[in-house]
N, C-alpha and C positions, 0 to 999 in steps of 0.2 A: 216362945218362938212361934212365929206364924209362918207356915209353909205356903209359898205361892207357886203353884204348878201351872196356873193359867192366868191370863189377863182377863178381868171381868168385863172390861169395856174401856172407854176413854171419855174424858170430860167433854169432848166435842159431841158425844152422843146425848141426845135430849134428856133421857132418863137420868144419866149420871150428872149432867149439868144441873138438873133440877134438884137432885139429892144433895149435891155439893152446897147448894144455897140454903138447905134446910138444917144442916148439921155441921159438926166440926170436920175439917179436912186436915189430915196429917200428911206430911210430905216426906217421901224418900228421895233425898237430893243425891243425884248421881253425877260424878265427874264424867267428863267425856270418855275416858278410857274404861269406865265401868259400864256405861250404857249398853255397849254391844254384847256384854257377857250374858249367857243364858243361865249361868250359875253364879250366885253371889250371896253373901251374908252381910247385912248391914242394918244399923238402927235407923229408924225414922227420926224426924226432927223432934218429935215428942217422946222418943225413947222406946218405941215398939221394935223388938228384934224381928227382922224378916229374913227368911231364907228363900231366895229366888231359885227356882229349879224349873226353868222353861224347856220345852223341846229345843234341840239344837237349831232347828230351822226358824226359831223366833228370837226377837230381841225387843227390848222395851223402847217405847216412844214417850215423848213428853205428854203428860196428862193421862197415861194409862192408870186405870183403877186396879190396884193390887189386892185390896182387902176391903170388905164392907161388913160392918157390924150393924145389923138392922135394928137391934134394941137401942143402941146409942146413936143410930144414924151416923156412924163414924166411917169416913172413907180414908184410905191411905192411897195416895196418888204418887206416881213417879214424876219427878221434876228433873229434866235433863236440858242442859244448854250445850248443844253441839256447836263447835266452832264452824266458821265458814269454810267452804271448800273452793279451791281453784278448779275450774272446769276447763279442760283443754279439748276443744272440738277438732277432730281430724276428718270431719265430713268432706267428701269430695276428693280424698286422697286417691281413691281408686281410678280417677281420671289421669293420674300421673303415670309416667313410665315406671316399671318395676324398680329400676335402680334408684330413681328419685324417691320412691316410697321407702326403700331400704335405708337410704342416706338420711332422710328426715327422721324416721323412727329411731335409727341409731343415735343421731344427734340429740333427739329429745330424751331418749333413755339415758344418755351420757350426761346431759344437762341436769336432769332430775336426780340421777344417781350421785353426781358430785355434791349435791346439796344434802344427800341422805334423806330425801323426802319420800315417804311411802306413797304409793299410788295404786289405784285400782282401775283396770281397764274394762269397760263394758261397751261392746259394740265398737263404734268409732269415737268413743269419748273416754278421756282419761280424767280421773278424779284424784286430786291431791289435797289432803287436809291442810288447813292453815297451821304451820308449825312455827312460823316466824311472822313478823308483821306483814300485812297484806301488801304494803308499798314495796317491801323488800322482795317478796315473791314476784310481784309485777315487774320490778326492775330486773330481776334475774331473767325472766322470760323475754323482756325487751332487749337485754344485752345479747342474748343468743339470736334474736331476730329470726325465729323459725318462720319459714315461708309456709303458706297454706294452713296455718294454725290459728284458730280463734280462741282467745283466752278471756274468761270472765270469772267473777266470784259469785257464789250462790250460798244460801243459808244451808247449814248442815242438815237440818230436819228435812228440807225439800229434797236434798240428794239422798238421804237415808231412805226416803219413801220409794226411790227408784231402784234400790238395790236389795238383794236378798240378804239374809242374816249373816252368811259367811262373808260377803263383800263388805257389809257394814262393820263387822269385826276387824277385817283387814284394814279398812280405811280409818276408823276412829280409834281402835284399841292401840294401834301402833303410833298414833300421832300426838300422844300427850307430851307435855313438856319435860319428859324424863331425859336426863343427859345422855348423849350418845357416846358410847364407849368404843374406842378403837382397839382392835386386837392386833398385836404385833406378830404373832406367829402365823405362818402362811396358811395352816389348816383352818384356824378360826376365821381368818380374814376371808377365805374362800366362801365360807358359809354366811358371813355377815352381810354379803352383798348378793346373796342368791335369791332374794325376793324383791319384787317390785309391784 
């Protein structure tokens, strides 16, 4: 078992890029929901057992170097494919009347909540991970015809780079294709929709 308490670097760094070309590179392939975790146990592609134990303020990125054996010139690298993210820009809302802002935000929250889409809000931007086909998400947004809202899709890695570790966990860990369970008792239902 190899304990990983810090990331050594990334394949984008010249030194690690060069070392990767000199020796074997093993990969720790992570699913989207695993990538934001700071604690994780998993075997690499070649069977090395790794225990990831990063500070809570950190998360793994694609290409992060997790382990280096200088004698064998062996690298173990994180491989992560984050899904695309729907970006909803609310820039310029502050120019609207307060009741217009409230109406738009309520309608947007209602529209996203009805779909059970997780969302992270940072500044005047809302990030929603792709949980269904991009065309379906675009169609839902078009159906609601939200005024003063600009929507586009961006690569998950690009969005993850703009967020802190907690926000990345909220955005990607909750967006995996796990089935959504509906709770029928009022108590559980109240908690099921308490996050956005």
